[in-house]
PABA-550489 format. One record per residue (C-alpha): residue in three letters; x, y, z. Coordinates in nm, 4 decimals, decimal comma. Example, Ala and Ser with C-alpha at 12.3 -4.5 7.8 and 13.67 -1.06 7.14 Angstrom:
<sites>
SITE; ALA; 1,2300; -0,4500; 0,7800
SITE; SER; 1,3670; -0,1060; 0,7140
</sites>
This chain:
<sites>
SITE; MET; -6,7122; -3,3240; -6,3801
SITE; SER; -6,6603; -3,6799; -6,5026
SITE; PRO; -6,5108; -3,9286; -6,2558
SITE; HIS; -6,2307; -3,9883; -6,5048
SITE; TRP; -6,1209; -3,6261; -6,4749
SITE; LEU; -6,1366; -3,6604; -6,0961
SITE; TYR; -5,9123; -3,9661; -6,1241
SITE; LEU; -5,6687; -3,7594; -6,3295
SITE; ALA; -5,6735; -3,4822; -6,0676
SITE; ALA; -5,6099; -3,7400; -5,7941
SITE; ALA; -5,3239; -3,8882; -5,9988
SITE; ILE; -5,1655; -3,5450; -6,0274
SITE; ALA; -5,2058; -3,4742; -5,6554
SITE; ALA; -5,0597; -3,8122; -5,5564
SITE; GLU; -4,7666; -3,7706; -5,7957
SITE; VAL; -4,6898; -3,4218; -5,6628
SITE; LEU; -4,7034; -3,5515; -5,3046
SITE; ALA; -4,4765; -3,8472; -5,3884
SITE; THR; -4,2270; -3,6364; -5,5796
SITE; SER; -4,2185; -3,3806; -5,2982
SITE; ALA; -4,1423; -3,6563; -5,0486
SITE; LEU; -3,8706; -3,7999; -5,2745
SITE; LYS; -3,6244; -3,5280; -5,1713
SITE; ALA; -3,7039; -3,5810; -4,8028
SITE; ALA; -3,6568; -3,9593; -4,8436
SITE; GLN; -3,2832; -3,8929; -4,8981
SITE; GLY; -3,2188; -4,1889; -5,1235
SITE; PHE; -3,4790; -4,4018; -4,9413
SITE; THR; -3,2858; -4,3788; -4,6135
SITE; GLN; -3,5741; -4,2074; -4,4297
SITE; LEU; -3,8654; -4,4414; -4,3557
SITE; TRP; -4,1777; -4,2221; -4,3616
SITE; PRO; -4,0882; -4,0055; -4,6589
SITE; SER; -3,9952; -4,3274; -4,8433
SITE; VAL; -4,3341; -4,4785; -4,7587
SITE; ILE; -4,5056; -4,1632; -4,8899
SITE; VAL; -4,3055; -4,1925; -5,2137
SITE; VAL; -4,3979; -4,5567; -5,2772
SITE; VAL; -4,7637; -4,5213; -5,1786
SITE; GLY; -4,7999; -4,1886; -5,3590
SITE; TYR; -4,6651; -4,3198; -5,6886
SITE; GLY; -4,8785; -4,6339; -5,6541
SITE; VAL; -5,1909; -4,4219; -5,6059
SITE; ALA; -5,0875; -4,1921; -5,8910
SITE; PHE; -5,0528; -4,4751; -6,1417
SITE; TYR; -5,3697; -4,6454; -6,0191
SITE; CYS; -5,5699; -4,3250; -6,0662
SITE; LEU; -5,4025; -4,2485; -6,3983
SITE; SER; -5,4960; -4,5942; -6,5267
SITE; HIS; -5,8613; -4,5277; -6,4428
SITE; SER; -5,8578; -4,1889; -6,6124
SITE; LEU; -5,7228; -4,3505; -6,9303
SITE; GLN; -6,0417; -4,5521; -6,9693
SITE; VAL; -6,1998; -4,2372; -7,1178
SITE; ILE; -5,9399; -3,9615; -7,1523
SITE; PRO; -5,7044; -4,0098; -7,4480
SITE; MET; -5,3577; -4,1152; -7,3337
SITE; GLY; -5,1701; -3,8236; -7,4927
SITE; VAL; -5,4080; -3,5680; -7,3442
SITE; ALA; -5,4032; -3,7255; -6,9978
SITE; TYR; -5,0249; -3,7484; -6,9944
SITE; ALA; -4,9819; -3,3911; -7,1195
SITE; ILE; -5,2093; -3,2630; -6,8450
SITE; TRP; -5,0544; -3,4869; -6,5788
SITE; SER; -4,6980; -3,3953; -6,6611
SITE; GLY; -4,7657; -3,0269; -6,7304
SITE; VAL; -4,9712; -2,9542; -6,4206
SITE; GLY; -4,7435; -3,1763; -6,2127
SITE; LEU; -4,4334; -2,9904; -6,3300
SITE; VAL; -4,5778; -2,6521; -6,2411
SITE; LEU; -4,6982; -2,7746; -5,9006
SITE; ILE; -4,3614; -2,9358; -5,8245
SITE; GLY; -4,1926; -2,6075; -5,9149
SITE; ILE; -4,4156; -2,4312; -5,6629
SITE; VAL; -4,3567; -2,6976; -5,3952
SITE; GLY; -3,9801; -2,6811; -5,4516
SITE; TRP; -3,9937; -2,3064; -5,4047
SITE; LEU; -4,2176; -2,3120; -5,0942
SITE; LEU; -4,0759; -2,6156; -4,9119
SITE; TYR; -3,7141; -2,6293; -5,0238
SITE; GLY; -3,6325; -2,2694; -5,1148
SITE; GLN; -3,5575; -2,3646; -5,4767
SITE; ILE; -3,6415; -2,0369; -5,6468
SITE; PRO; -3,6827; -2,0815; -6,0232
SITE; ASP; -3,5067; -1,8308; -6,2465
SITE; ALA; -3,6763; -1,6387; -6,5277
SITE; ALA; -3,6065; -1,9092; -6,7872
SITE; ALA; -3,7595; -2,1793; -6,5639
SITE; CYS; -4,0667; -1,9635; -6,5013
SITE; ALA; -4,1030; -1,8948; -6,8734
SITE; GLY; -4,0733; -2,2659; -6,9516
SITE; MET; -4,3359; -2,3556; -6,6918
SITE; ALA; -4,5656; -2,0855; -6,8295
SITE; LEU; -4,5272; -2,2287; -7,1805
SITE; ILE; -4,6076; -2,5785; -7,0534
SITE; ALA; -4,9149; -2,4483; -6,8703
SITE; ALA; -5,0196; -2,2672; -7,1895
SITE; GLY; -4,9826; -2,5912; -7,3834
SITE; VAL; -5,2081; -2,7728; -7,1387
SITE; LEU; -5,4671; -2,4961; -7,1775
SITE; VAL; -5,4488; -2,5152; -7,5572
SITE; ILE; -5,5067; -2,8918; -7,5462
SITE; ASN; -5,8059; -2,8552; -7,3139
SITE; LEU; -5,9660; -2,5506; -7,4713
SITE; PHE; -5,9033; -2,5951; -7,8428
SITE; SER; -5,8292; -2,9602; -7,9163
SITE; GLY; -6,1159; -3,1951; -7,9912
SITE; THR; -5,8961; -3,4800; -7,8667
SITE; GLY; -5,9656; -3,4101; -7,5009
SITE; GLN; -6,3399; -3,3556; -7,5316
SITE; HIS; -6,5701; -3,6206; -7,3843
</sites>
């Protein structure tokens, strides 16, 4: 796997961590969750910028946002008891399908 794809994976992981901590930060009134938010988003954008040196911007952003959305939905369910309804699950499934279509069938993401 290319290092640029690893950077994209790290960007997604850091963004999911930061977004998960955002709720716990309670409007940036809680120190450690707030630190995780700021550092996590900084790492996410740093890694995303490195992935964009090779991966086309539209493809990288589609993957980042799509995978991130699904992972945040799972984190919200597991950590905060936010159970998605059928429409939310269907929407997340369609987004995940779109990411798969881009990766499997589009020549744009091939390097």
